[in-house]
ChimeraX commands (.cxc) that place a marker at each C-alpha (Angstrom):
marker #1 position 10.16,19.50,5.75 radius 0.5
marker #1 position 12.05,17.23,8.01 radius 0.5
marker #1 position 12.03,13.05,8.13 radius 0.5
marker #1 position 10.19,13.41,11.99 radius 0.5
marker #1 position 8.05,15.98,10.90 radius 0.5
marker #1 position 6.16,14.23,8.78 radius 0.5
marker #1 position 5.80,11.61,10.29 radius 0.5
marker #1 position 4.75,13.81,13.41 radius 0.5
marker #1 position 1.83,15.48,11.00 radius 0.5
marker #1 position 0.47,12.35,10.10 radius 0.5
marker #1 position 0.05,10.86,13.41 radius 0.5
marker #1 position -2.15,13.78,14.33 radius 0.5
marker #1 position -4.17,13.64,11.69 radius 0.5
marker #1 position -4.46,10.00,12.68 radius 0.5
marker #1 position -5.19,10.69,16.02 radius 0.5
marker #1 position -7.89,13.31,14.60 radius 0.5
marker #1 position -9.87,11.76,12.20 radius 0.5
marker #1 position -8.70,8.27,12.57 radius 0.5
marker #1 position -7.55,8.28,8.58 radius 0.5
marker #1 position -4.47,8.91,6.51 radius 0.5
marker #1 position -5.24,11.04,3.45 radius 0.5
marker #1 position -3.62,10.19,0.08 radius 0.5
marker #1 position -1.39,13.83,0.25 radius 0.5
marker #1 position -0.36,12.65,4.00 radius 0.5
marker #1 position 0.82,9.11,2.59 radius 0.5
marker #1 position 2.60,10.95,-0.48 radius 0.5
marker #1 position 5.06,12.99,2.28 radius 0.5
marker #1 position 6.07,9.43,3.76 radius 0.5
marker #1 position 6.91,7.88,-0.02 radius 0.5
marker #1 position 8.72,11.12,-0.35 radius 0.5
marker #1 position 10.50,10.50,2.92 radius 0.5
marker #1 position 12.06,7.41,1.44 radius 0.5
marker #1 position 13.86,8.94,-1.98 radius 0.5
marker #1 position 13.05,10.37,-5.19 radius 0.5
marker #1 position 10.60,9.25,-8.00 radius 0.5
marker #1 position 13.20,8.17,-10.85 radius 0.5
marker #1 position 12.36,10.38,-13.77 radius 0.5
marker #1 position 10.46,8.58,-16.66 radius 0.5
marker #1 position 8.54,10.03,-19.43 radius 0.5
marker #1 position 4.53,10.20,-18.53 radius 0.5
marker #1 position 3.56,7.48,-21.36 radius 0.5
marker #1 position 6.41,5.34,-20.26 radius 0.5
marker #1 position 5.76,1.18,-19.94 radius 0.5
marker #1 position 9.27,0.68,-19.16 radius 0.5
marker #1 position 9.69,-0.55,-15.26 radius 0.5
marker #1 position 11.68,1.52,-13.04 radius 0.5
marker #1 position 15.54,0.97,-11.79 radius 0.5
marker #1 position 15.53,-1.25,-8.58 radius 0.5
marker #1 position 16.56,2.47,-6.60 radius 0.5
marker #1 position 16.95,2.63,-2.68 radius 0.5
marker #1 position 13.44,4.89,-2.70 radius 0.5
marker #1 position 11.69,2.21,-5.08 radius 0.5
marker #1 position 12.48,-0.48,-2.67 radius 0.5
marker #1 position 11.81,0.97,0.04 radius 0.5
marker #1 position 8.38,1.76,-0.97 radius 0.5
marker #1 position 7.43,-1.24,-2.61 radius 0.5
marker #1 position 8.58,-3.28,0.93 radius 0.5
marker #1 position 5.94,-0.83,2.41 radius 0.5
marker #1 position 3.43,-1.59,0.09 radius 0.5
marker #1 position 3.79,-5.01,0.38 radius 0.5
marker #1 position 3.74,-5.16,3.72 radius 0.5
marker #1 position -0.19,-4.06,3.34 radius 0.5
marker #1 position -0.53,-6.83,1.05 radius 0.5
marker #1 position 0.52,-9.16,3.47 radius 0.5
marker #1 position -0.53,-7.75,6.69 radius 0.5
marker #1 position -4.65,-7.74,5.09 radius 0.5
marker #1 position -3.51,-11.76,3.09 radius 0.5
marker #1 position -5.23,-13.66,5.98 radius 0.5
marker #1 position -8.31,-13.00,5.25 radius 0.5
marker #1 position -8.04,-13.36,1.86 radius 0.5
marker #1 position -7.06,-17.04,2.54 radius 0.5
marker #1 position -10.04,-17.68,4.87 radius 0.5
marker #1 position -12.62,-16.87,2.11 radius 0.5
marker #1 position -10.15,-18.38,-0.44 radius 0.5
marker #1 position -7.76,-20.91,1.06 radius 0.5
marker #1 position -7.48,-23.16,-2.60 radius 0.5
marker #1 position -6.44,-19.80,-4.72 radius 0.5
marker #1 position -2.52,-18.66,-3.69 radius 0.5
marker #1 position -2.90,-15.97,-6.71 radius 0.5
marker #1 position -2.40,-13.09,-4.82 radius 0.5
marker #1 position 0.17,-14.42,-2.23 radius 0.5
marker #1 position 2.20,-15.63,-5.19 radius 0.5
marker #1 position 2.50,-12.14,-6.73 radius 0.5
marker #1 position 4.04,-10.97,-3.43 radius 0.5
marker #1 position 6.83,-13.72,-3.60 radius 0.5
marker #1 position 8.03,-12.86,-6.51 radius 0.5
marker #1 position 7.76,-9.09,-6.31 radius 0.5
marker #1 position 9.50,-10.04,-2.67 radius 0.5
marker #1 position 12.20,-12.25,-4.91 radius 0.5
marker #1 position 12.74,-9.42,-7.38 radius 0.5
marker #1 position 12.82,-6.79,-5.19 radius 0.5
marker #1 position 15.76,-8.99,-3.43 radius 0.5
marker #1 position 17.48,-9.51,-7.12 radius 0.5
marker #1 position 16.40,-13.43,-6.52 radius 0.5
marker #1 position 14.26,-13.16,-10.00 radius 0.5
marker #1 position 14.74,-10.97,-13.39 radius 0.5
marker #1 position 12.24,-8.33,-14.03 radius 0.5
marker #1 position 10.60,-10.34,-17.21 radius 0.5
marker #1 position 10.00,-12.84,-14.75 radius 0.5
marker #1 position 7.77,-10.15,-12.82 radius 0.5
marker #1 position 6.31,-8.69,-15.32 radius 0.5
marker #1 position 4.81,-11.91,-16.58 radius 0.5
marker #1 position 2.78,-11.58,-13.68 radius 0.5
marker #1 position 0.77,-8.81,-14.74 radius 0.5
marker #1 position -1.66,-10.37,-16.58 radius 0.5
marker #1 position -5.22,-8.65,-17.39 radius 0.5
marker #1 position -6.64,-12.32,-16.40 radius 0.5
marker #1 position -5.51,-11.45,-12.85 radius 0.5
marker #1 position -6.57,-8.17,-11.92 radius 0.5
marker #1 position -9.89,-8.83,-13.76 radius 0.5
marker #1 position -10.27,-11.73,-11.25 radius 0.5
marker #1 position -9.34,-9.64,-7.95 radius 0.5
marker #1 position -12.05,-6.85,-9.28 radius 0.5
marker #1 position -14.68,-9.71,-9.49 radius 0.5
marker #1 position -13.45,-10.62,-5.49 radius 0.5
marker #1 position -14.30,-7.62,-5.08 radius 0.5
marker #1 position -17.56,-7.07,-6.61 radius 0.5
marker #1 position -18.71,-11.05,-5.50 radius 0.5
marker #1 position -17.20,-10.55,-1.60 radius 0.5
marker #1 position -16.20,-7.32,-1.15 radius 0.5
marker #1 position -13.44,-5.67,0.87 radius 0.5
marker #1 position -12.20,-9.29,0.93 radius 0.5
marker #1 position -11.53,-8.97,-2.69 radius 0.5
marker #1 position -9.43,-5.80,-1.99 radius 0.5
marker #1 position -6.47,-7.78,-0.06 radius 0.5
marker #1 position -5.94,-9.41,-3.15 radius 0.5
marker #1 position -5.86,-5.99,-5.08 radius 0.5
marker #1 position -3.31,-4.52,-2.53 radius 0.5
marker #1 position -1.19,-7.63,-3.76 radius 0.5
marker #1 position -1.63,-6.46,-7.35 radius 0.5
marker #1 position -0.41,-2.95,-6.14 radius 0.5
marker #1 position 1.87,-3.61,-4.77 radius 0.5
marker #1 position 3.63,-5.38,-7.59 radius 0.5
marker #1 position 2.70,-2.58,-9.86 radius 0.5
marker #1 position 5.11,-0.21,-7.31 radius 0.5
marker #1 position 7.54,-2.87,-7.21 radius 0.5
marker #1 position 7.63,-2.32,-11.02 radius 0.5
marker #1 position 7.12,1.22,-11.76 radius 0.5
marker #1 position 6.92,2.36,-7.98 radius 0.5
marker #1 position 4.12,4.72,-5.84 radius 0.5
marker #1 position 2.55,6.16,-9.49 radius 0.5
marker #1 position 0.73,9.49,-6.87 radius 0.5
marker #1 position 4.37,10.47,-7.11 radius 0.5
marker #1 position 4.42,11.25,-11.00 radius 0.5
marker #1 position 4.46,14.98,-11.16 radius 0.5
marker #1 position 0.96,15.06,-12.94 radius 0.5
marker #1 position -0.97,12.59,-10.25 radius 0.5
marker #1 position 0.89,14.73,-7.22 radius 0.5
marker #1 position -1.76,17.01,-6.13 radius 0.5
marker #1 position -4.63,14.48,-6.90 radius 0.5
marker #1 position -6.01,13.82,-3.40 radius 0.5
marker #1 position -8.68,10.81,-2.09 radius 0.5
marker #1 position -11.31,12.57,-3.43 radius 0.5
marker #1 position -10.41,12.11,-6.84 radius 0.5
marker #1 position -9.13,8.65,-7.01 radius 0.5
marker #1 position -12.10,5.98,-7.47 radius 0.5
marker #1 position -12.09,2.28,-5.72 radius 0.5
marker #1 position -10.15,1.02,-9.11 radius 0.5
marker #1 position -7.47,3.32,-8.87 radius 0.5
marker #1 position -6.62,3.33,-5.21 radius 0.5
marker #1 position -2.95,2.70,-3.58 radius 0.5
marker #1 position -1.66,-0.80,-1.78 radius 0.5
marker #1 position -2.17,0.85,1.28 radius 0.5
marker #1 position -5.92,2.42,0.81 radius 0.5
marker #1 position -6.45,-0.93,-0.49 radius 0.5
marker #1 position -5.50,-2.64,2.31 radius 0.5
marker #1 position -7.00,-0.84,4.89 radius 0.5
marker #1 position -10.42,-1.19,3.22 radius 0.5
marker #1 position -9.96,-5.03,3.53 radius 0.5
marker #1 position -8.23,-4.36,6.53 radius 0.5
marker #1 position -11.68,-2.06,8.08 radius 0.5
marker #1 position -14.39,-5.10,7.21 radius 0.5
marker #1 position -16.36,-5.88,10.16 radius 0.5
marker #1 position -19.72,-7.18,8.72 radius 0.5
marker #1 position -21.65,-3.66,9.15 radius 0.5
marker #1 position -20.20,-2.47,12.38 radius 0.5
marker #1 position -19.42,0.74,11.66 radius 0.5
marker #1 position -17.92,1.33,15.31 radius 0.5
marker #1 position -15.71,-1.71,14.80 radius 0.5
marker #1 position -14.75,-0.56,11.58 radius 0.5
marker #1 position -13.49,3.26,12.68 radius 0.5
marker #1 position -11.11,1.44,15.34 radius 0.5
marker #1 position -9.80,-0.91,12.73 radius 0.5
marker #1 position -9.02,1.41,10.53 radius 0.5
marker #1 position -7.25,3.73,12.96 radius 0.5
marker #1 position -5.41,0.59,13.53 radius 0.5
marker #1 position -4.41,0.02,10.15 radius 0.5
marker #1 position -3.35,3.57,9.87 radius 0.5
marker #1 position -1.17,3.30,13.03 radius 0.5
marker #1 position 0.54,0.23,12.26 radius 0.5
marker #1 position 1.00,1.73,8.20 radius 0.5
marker #1 position 2.89,4.97,10.31 radius 0.5
marker #1 position 5.50,2.74,12.34 radius 0.5
marker #1 position 5.68,0.15,9.27 radius 0.5
marker #1 position 6.93,3.07,7.44 radius 0.5
marker #1 position 9.28,4.75,9.92 radius 0.5
marker #1 position 10.47,1.55,10.04 radius 0.5
marker #1 position 11.15,1.69,6.81 radius 0.5
marker #1 position 12.23,4.66,6.21 radius 0.5
marker #1 position 15.00,4.70,8.79 radius 0.5
marker #1 position 13.19,6.60,11.76 radius 0.5
marker #1 position 14.91,4.54,14.40 radius 0.5
marker #1 position 13.09,3.61,17.23 radius 0.5
marker #1 position 9.63,5.82,16.15 radius 0.5
marker #1 position 6.29,4.27,17.50 radius 0.5
marker #1 position 2.72,5.96,17.60 radius 0.5
marker #1 position 2.22,8.66,20.80 radius 0.5
marker #1 position 1.29,7.14,23.67 radius 0.5
marker #1 position -0.95,9.89,24.50 radius 0.5
marker #1 position -3.35,9.49,21.09 radius 0.5
marker #1 position -3.75,5.90,21.91 radius 0.5
marker #1 position -5.22,6.45,25.52 radius 0.5
marker #1 position -7.04,9.39,23.43 radius 0.5
marker link #1:1,2 radius 0.2
marker link #1:2,3 radius 0.2
marker link #1:3,4 radius 0.2
marker link #1:4,5 radius 0.2
marker link #1:5,6 radius 0.2
marker link #1:6,7 radius 0.2
marker link #1:7,8 radius 0.2
marker link #1:8,9 radius 0.2
marker link #1:9,10 radius 0.2
marker link #1:10,11 radius 0.2
marker link #1:11,12 radius 0.2
marker link #1:12,13 radius 0.2
marker link #1:13,14 radius 0.2
marker link #1:14,15 radius 0.2
marker link #1:15,16 radius 0.2
marker link #1:16,17 radius 0.2
marker link #1:17,18 radius 0.2
marker link #1:18,19 radius 0.2
marker link #1:19,20 radius 0.2
marker link #1:20,21 radius 0.2
marker link #1:21,22 radius 0.2
marker link #1:22,23 radius 0.2
marker link #1:23,24 radius 0.2
marker link #1:24,25 radius 0.2
marker link #1:25,26 radius 0.2
marker link #1:26,27 radius 0.2
marker link #1:27,28 radius 0.2
marker link #1:28,29 radius 0.2
marker link #1:29,30 radius 0.2
marker link #1:30,31 radius 0.2
marker link #1:31,32 radius 0.2
marker link #1:32,33 radius 0.2
marker link #1:33,34 radius 0.2
marker link #1:34,35 radius 0.2
marker link #1:35,36 radius 0.2
marker link #1:36,37 radius 0.2
marker link #1:37,38 radius 0.2
marker link #1:38,39 radius 0.2
marker link #1:39,40 radius 0.2
marker link #1:40,41 radius 0.2
marker link #1:41,42 radius 0.2
marker link #1:42,43 radius 0.2
marker link #1:43,44 radius 0.2
marker link #1:44,45 radius 0.2
marker link #1:45,46 radius 0.2
marker link #1:46,47 radius 0.2
marker link #1:47,48 radius 0.2
marker link #1:48,49 radius 0.2
marker link #1:49,50 radius 0.2
marker link #1:50,51 radius 0.2
marker link #1:51,52 radius 0.2
marker link #1:52,53 radius 0.2
marker link #1:53,54 radius 0.2
marker link #1:54,55 radius 0.2
marker link #1:55,56 radius 0.2
marker link #1:56,57 radius 0.2
marker link #1:57,58 radius 0.2
marker link #1:58,59 radius 0.2
marker link #1:59,60 radius 0.2
marker link #1:60,61 radius 0.2
marker link #1:61,62 radius 0.2
marker link #1:62,63 radius 0.2
marker link #1:63,64 radius 0.2
marker link #1:64,65 radius 0.2
marker link #1:65,66 radius 0.2
marker link #1:66,67 radius 0.2
marker link #1:67,68 radius 0.2
marker link #1:68,69 radius 0.2
marker link #1:69,70 radius 0.2
marker link #1:70,71 radius 0.2
marker link #1:71,72 radius 0.2
marker link #1:72,73 radius 0.2
marker link #1:73,74 radius 0.2
marker link #1:74,75 radius 0.2
marker link #1:75,76 radius 0.2
marker link #1:76,77 radius 0.2
marker link #1:77,78 radius 0.2
marker link #1:78,79 radius 0.2
marker link #1:79,80 radius 0.2
marker link #1:80,81 radius 0.2
marker link #1:81,82 radius 0.2
marker link #1:82,83 radius 0.2
marker link #1:83,84 radius 0.2
marker link #1:84,85 radius 0.2
marker link #1:85,86 radius 0.2
marker link #1:86,87 radius 0.2
marker link #1:87,88 radius 0.2
marker link #1:88,89 radius 0.2
marker link #1:89,90 radius 0.2
marker link #1:90,91 radius 0.2
marker link #1:91,92 radius 0.2
marker link #1:92,93 radius 0.2
marker link #1:93,94 radius 0.2
marker link #1:94,95 radius 0.2
marker link #1:95,96 radius 0.2
marker link #1:96,97 radius 0.2
marker link #1:97,98 radius 0.2
marker link #1:98,99 radius 0.2
marker link #1:99,100 radius 0.2
marker link #1:100,101 radius 0.2
marker link #1:101,102 radius 0.2
marker link #1:102,103 radius 0.2
marker link #1:103,104 radius 0.2
marker link #1:104,105 radius 0.2
marker link #1:105,106 radius 0.2
marker link #1:106,107 radius 0.2
marker link #1:107,108 radius 0.2
marker link #1:108,109 radius 0.2
marker link #1:109,110 radius 0.2
marker link #1:110,111 radius 0.2
marker link #1:111,112 radius 0.2
marker link #1:112,113 radius 0.2
marker link #1:113,114 radius 0.2
marker link #1:114,115 radius 0.2
marker link #1:115,116 radius 0.2
marker link #1:116,117 radius 0.2
marker link #1:117,118 radius 0.2
marker link #1:118,119 radius 0.2
marker link #1:119,120 radius 0.2
marker link #1:120,121 radius 0.2
marker link #1:121,122 radius 0.2
marker link #1:122,123 radius 0.2
marker link #1:123,124 radius 0.2
marker link #1:124,125 radius 0.2
marker link #1:125,126 radius 0.2
marker link #1:126,127 radius 0.2
marker link #1:127,128 radius 0.2
marker link #1:128,129 radius 0.2
marker link #1:129,130 radius 0.2
marker link #1:130,131 radius 0.2
marker link #1:131,132 radius 0.2
marker link #1:132,133 radius 0.2
marker link #1:133,134 radius 0.2
marker link #1:134,135 radius 0.2
marker link #1:135,136 radius 0.2
marker link #1:136,137 radius 0.2
marker link #1:137,138 radius 0.2
marker link #1:138,139 radius 0.2
marker link #1:139,140 radius 0.2
marker link #1:140,141 radius 0.2
marker link #1:141,142 radius 0.2
marker link #1:142,143 radius 0.2
marker link #1:143,144 radius 0.2
marker link #1:144,145 radius 0.2
marker link #1:145,146 radius 0.2
marker link #1:146,147 radius 0.2
marker link #1:147,148 radius 0.2
marker link #1:148,149 radius 0.2
marker link #1:149,150 radius 0.2
marker link #1:150,151 radius 0.2
marker link #1:151,152 radius 0.2
marker link #1:152,153 radius 0.2
marker link #1:153,154 radius 0.2
marker link #1:154,155 radius 0.2
marker link #1:155,156 radius 0.2
marker link #1:156,157 radius 0.2
marker link #1:157,158 radius 0.2
marker link #1:158,159 radius 0.2
marker link #1:159,160 radius 0.2
marker link #1:160,161 radius 0.2
marker link #1:161,162 radius 0.2
marker link #1:162,163 radius 0.2
marker link #1:163,164 radius 0.2
marker link #1:164,165 radius 0.2
marker link #1:165,166 radius 0.2
marker link #1:166,167 radius 0.2
marker link #1:167,168 radius 0.2
marker link #1:168,169 radius 0.2
marker link #1:169,170 radius 0.2
marker link #1:170,171 radius 0.2
marker link #1:171,172 radius 0.2
marker link #1:172,173 radius 0.2
marker link #1:173,174 radius 0.2
marker link #1:174,175 radius 0.2
marker link #1:175,176 radius 0.2
marker link #1:176,177 radius 0.2
marker link #1:177,178 radius 0.2
marker link #1:178,179 radius 0.2
marker link #1:179,180 radius 0.2
marker link #1:180,181 radius 0.2
marker link #1:181,182 radius 0.2
marker link #1:182,183 radius 0.2
marker link #1:183,184 radius 0.2
marker link #1:184,185 radius 0.2
marker link #1:185,186 radius 0.2
marker link #1:186,187 radius 0.2
marker link #1:187,188 radius 0.2
marker link #1:188,189 radius 0.2
marker link #1:189,190 radius 0.2
marker link #1:190,191 radius 0.2
marker link #1:191,192 radius 0.2
marker link #1:192,193 radius 0.2
marker link #1:193,194 radius 0.2
marker link #1:194,195 radius 0.2
marker link #1:195,196 radius 0.2
marker link #1:196,197 radius 0.2
marker link #1:197,198 radius 0.2
marker link #1:198,199 radius 0.2
marker link #1:199,200 radius 0.2
marker link #1:200,201 radius 0.2
marker link #1:201,202 radius 0.2
marker link #1:202,203 radius 0.2
marker link #1:203,204 radius 0.2
marker link #1:204,205 radius 0.2
marker link #1:205,206 radius 0.2
marker link #1:206,207 radius 0.2
marker link #1:207,208 radius 0.2
marker link #1:208,209 radius 0.2
marker link #1:209,210 radius 0.2
marker link #1:210,211 radius 0.2
marker link #1:211,212 radius 0.2
marker link #1:212,213 radius 0.2
view
């Protein structure tokens, strides 16, 4: 399947359901290039290949999109912003992998998860930043051969990718289900256009006919 067909199928899925499944997200990631092979239990960061960098930039864009939500509730806690900045610096060759790996602290993700427990989807914005940092180090985990058949239904709230986590944060509307549905579709439309730009699909925009519908 060629790149444009992947995006057109994803577009149709969003138009019909307002969502973008892990299966569709995986196909989009694959348009950016292949995953560097490694052993299943390896903890070694992957090489900074162009495909990894593209997927990492997309994941970081997702985290950046929802960071204002985190800042509005936790204006004095810049931990997720720091992860984004360090990850971008690593991808741009400004810091070494050792420095980024040093940010991967259990205490940090524990604090983000506590924010999810106490403040709901606002905390998901911080978790998205964490997930994006992991992509910068290891690439998208759901491209691994042993996880390549997993769907959203197979994954619990602690294992979501950065895009899904950011979507959870973006769709929070304080109980208004109607607005939640609209914001979820808005997020995935944005995601598809951002992914197309990073994948090198020039001049792609989400079909206007679906927006009208």
